[in-house]
N, C-alpha and C positions, 0 to 999 in steps of 0.2 A: 504494500500500500504506500501511497505517497502523499505529497503535499496537498493535493486537491481531491483525495478520495473521501468517501463518506465516513469510513472507519479508519482513523489515523493509526499509524504505527505507534507503539508505546515509546515514550520519551527515552527510555533506557536504550532501546534499539537504535534510535537516531543518534544518541550520544556515542554509542559504540561505533557506528558508521563514521561519525566525525573523527573519533580517535584513530580509526584505521586510515582515513584519508590523510590526516596529519602525519602519521607514521610513514605512509607511502611517500608523502611529499618530502619528508626528511631524508628518505632513502634516495629519491630522485634528485633532490637539490640540497645536499648537506651544507651548502654555503648559506642557506636561508637561516635567519635568526628567528626561530619560532620559540619565543620565550614564554608564551602564555596561551591558554586555551580560551581566553577572553574572546567572545564572538566578534566584537568590534575589531580587535587586533587581527583575528583570523580573516575577517572580511577585507581589511586594509591590505593584508598580505596577499590575499587572492587578487585584489585589484592591481596592485603594483607588479606582481609576478605575471599575471595575465597580460598586462600592458607590455612588459618586457618581451614576453614570448611572441606577441604579435609583431614586434619589430624585427624578429629574426627572419633571415632569408628562408631557412628550412626549419620551421618550428617543430618541436617534438609533439606528435599527436598524442602520445601516452601522457605527457605532462599536461597538455591541453585538456584531455578527457578528465584527468584527475582534478584539475582546477575547476572545471565545470561541476563535477560531482561535489567538490568541497563547497562551492558557492551554493548549490542546491541544498545541501545538507545544513548549512548555516541558516538559510532562510526557512527550511523545514522546522528546525529546532526553535527558531524564533516564533514561528506560527503556532507550534504546540504550546509554547510558553504563554503566548497571548490568549490562547483558548482556555488555558487552565487558570488564567487570571493572576499568575505570579510572574514577577520579573526575574529573569535569569540571565546573568552575564557570564558567570564562570561555571564550568563543569569539572 
């Protein structure tokens, strides 16, 4: 299930997906400074890394796909948080 399904995924599953994305990103780009699981920080990291990737002559499709998944997962977690009525910035 996803962001726009009637029955959303449990928050814990989405958090687990986020952690997997971050770990994969660390493997693909060990030069990135991922100092926090703060959703705002991760979204800024997504935006800057995606921007850099788009400037490359032959961008990595694997990295691009991972960044898209990271962005989707961040927004999905934010959506779940809004629906539960609690503000979540850190996981």
